[in-house]
N, C-alpha and C positions, 0 to 999 in steps of 0.2 A: 854646531858647533862657532863655524863662519860667525853663517847666522848670529847668529845672537851674540857674537858680541859686538860685530859693530850693532846690529840694533843697539845694545846696550852705553857704545861709546861715544855714540856716533848721531840718534836718535835725535840728540837737543837741537845741533844745526838744524831741526825737520818743523819748530815751533814757532811758531811766529809771534815778536816781540817781546814786553820782559817779561815776560816765565821766561823767555828759555835764559837767559841768563843768569836770572837764577841760580836755574839748572843746573846750568853753567858750569859755572861759578859754587856749588853745592853738592857737585857731582860724587864727591865721599860718602853724604846723604844719602844720596838717592842709590848706588848701587848697595852698599849696606841692606837698600829696606828690601833692596832682590835680590841679597844676597841670601838671605833672612829667611826666605819663600824657600829655600835648600837646604843649611845650618842653619844652626845655631851657632854661634860665635862667641867665646870670651872678651874679655874684657880689652885683654893681652892682643887678639886676634885680630882686633875691631881697629885696636891700634896698627898694628902691623899692618893691613889692608888699606886704611887712611892712608900713611904713607908712601904705603907705593903707588898708587891713589894721586897724591900729590906729586910727587913724581913726572907721574906719565901727565897727569895737568898740566905742569909750568912747559913740557916737551910740546905737548900738544899749542895750548896757547902761542907760544912761544916760536914753533916750528912747522905748525902745520898747516892750520888757519889758512895759512897768506896761499901755500896751495891748494885750497878749495875756491879762493879769494880767484885769483889765476882760470878754475877751473868755470866757475861762475863768470868772466870775460867772457870768456869764450862762447856758453851758451846763450850768452846777452846775444854773440853776434850771429847767432844763424837764423834762419831764416825757414819756420816751422811750415813753409810751404813750399821750400827742397830742398827742406833737408833729405840728404842722402845715407845709405847704407854704411858707406866706410865712415861716416859721421857720428850716425850715431853710434857705431864700437868704435868710436876714439873715443869717443867719454867713457864707454860700460871700462875700456882696457887704463882711462886714468881715473875709474873706484875702485876697482880694485889696485889700482900701483894702493890710494888710500891704504886698502884695507892692508895689504901687505905692509906699507907702513906704518902701518898701526897695532898688529899684534908682536912685530921685529918689534917694540918700546912694549909693548905686552909680554912681552914672554919671559926675559927675566925674573921677572917679578913674581912668576907663580909655581916656583919650586917654593922656594922660604914660604908662601902660602900655605901651600900643599904639604909640608912638611914638617907643620906647625898643628895640624888637627891629625886627633885620637880617632883610632881605628871605629869608635861610637858614632863621630862624629862623619867620617866618612858612608859610612850605612848609613845617617841617615842622609845627607848627600845624596849618594843614587838612588833614597825609596822618593825625593820628590822630584829626580829627573824622570826617574820612570811615572810618576803620577803627572806630572807634567805634559807626558811625549801622554799617557792616556787616555789626557781629555785631549789631543788633539787628535789620536783614535774614536776616540767617546763622537766624537761632532760628524765624524765622517761612516761612523762606523750602519745608521740605519737608512742612511738617501740611495738611490737609485744610479744608476746613469745621468739623465735626465736631471733630478736634483744635485747630484755636482758638475755639473754642467754649467747650470745656474747659479752656482756658489761661484763656482772659474768667472762667468760674464760677471757679475755680481764686484765679483777686485777688481775687473778689465776694465770697470766704471769710472768707479773708485781712481784707480790709482791713472787713468787716463782727463779725468774730472782734476786732481790735486797741480796738473799743468796747463790743460785749457779751461774749464771751470767746464760749466754745464752743456755736454755732447745738444749734439744736433743729431735730429730724428736715422739722418742717414751713415752720422758715427755711432749710434747703440746698434745698428743695422752689423756696423762691418764689428762689433764686439762682441757682438752677438753669436757672427760670423768664426769670430777668434777661439770664441768659447767653446766652437761647436768642432773647431778645425785640431787642437787639442789634444796631447796621449795626455787619456787623464794617470792619473803617479801619486795617487793618493794612496794607498797599501805600494806600493814601490817603496815610500818614503818612512811609511810606520816599518819596516823588515829594516831598512835603514836608520832608524831609529835606534834600534833593540841590538843592531850592532854597533852604531856606533856607544850605547850605553859598555856593551861591554868590553868596548877599546880606552872609556873613559876608568873601568872599575878594574881594568889591566894597567891606567897610568897611577891612579891613585897605587893600586898594590904594591907601588916600587918608589913612592913619592917621600924613600931615604935614601932609593939609591942613584943621586943625582944623574949619572952619563945617561943609567937609563929609561932615564925620567924624561930628560932631555930630546933624548931618541923621539923616545914615542909624540912627549907633546909636540914638537916638530914636527909629528908626520898630520897628528890629528888639529895643524891650525891651517897648517900648509900644501895638506897634501891631501887634505879630504877627500877630494874624485876619485882613489884611489881605490877607496871602501867603496865607492858605489859600488853597484849588481851590473854587467853588463846592459841587462833591463835598463834600467836603469839612467844609465849615459846617455842609451840609445831613443829614449825617450825626451830627455830632458836636450839633446841636442836639436832633436825633431822639431821641438818644441822652438826653440830658439830660434831656429827658420823660420816656422812658421809665425813665428811673433812677429819678428824685423820684418814682412809684411803687411801687416797687419798694422805696425803702430805706422808703419812711414803710411801707410794713404791712408789714419784713421789724421795721425796729421798734417798732410797731404791738404783734405778737403777745413782746414781752420778755415774758423770766422775769422775777418778784424775782429771784433770783440773778443775773443781765443786767443791768436797771436799780441792781445795787450795783454790778458790777462796773461798769461807767457812768461812774460819780459819783467810783468809790474811785481811777479812770485821771487821768479831770477835770482832777480831786486834787490827784494827785503830779500832774499837770502847772504846775497852779496853784502848785502850789508851787514846784515847779523855779522860773517864770519869775519867781516873787516874789523868790526865796535870792539867785535870780543879780542880777537887780535892785539887791536892797537890799544885797548883795553887791559895789557900785560899785569901782571903782579913781583 
């Protein structure tokens, strides 16, 4: 849930150029298109969603974008060659604070939207959610460990190149070692997704009881980790520590060209967030 909401409402800042501004200022349309993959809304329900999104957008553009600008300013001051674990963790904490702020604003909007759903729509939504989760499971169903780690490596390289540009041979070698060091969590996530669907079903079953609904929603949005199995928690903790080591190692091997790429990328995002903030509606 956390990942889906964060991706849905903040990924607009990660697309370069004018297209991002178009997406940002037409967020209601894009979110409705996203929701359409799960449930068919009536015109009245779409109007309700648009109203809630408009309130959220006004807050985000007026209050939150400037916080992104400040974090980008901090990133511009970093020297990748001397990046420390403390600096890496600090930026992760700031990102989590952005998430907390976002879901705090979303929270009051969800109950009226959920209340407007019929039983048939709830069933349709749950079927859509299960279908999406099944797509994830199918992607890994026939992969052995070596093939799964190859996917991990591909994803690691892709994410590092977003920041640094093309990796050197030594950095790609580190990415391969990183992928081999990680504990595989694919089937743990598949099991968690089933647990998550059960929690969402229970949440929607209480959509006409505001107190119970909000209690369940709060847990789902703010305390998702409580639903992780002990095995998944242990693997995630281990993987985070391993990832920290390899991130620092890869970044410390940055070339002058990669550092320039990093600075240019951060500056582009900073300029985008600043322009969107300045163009308040």
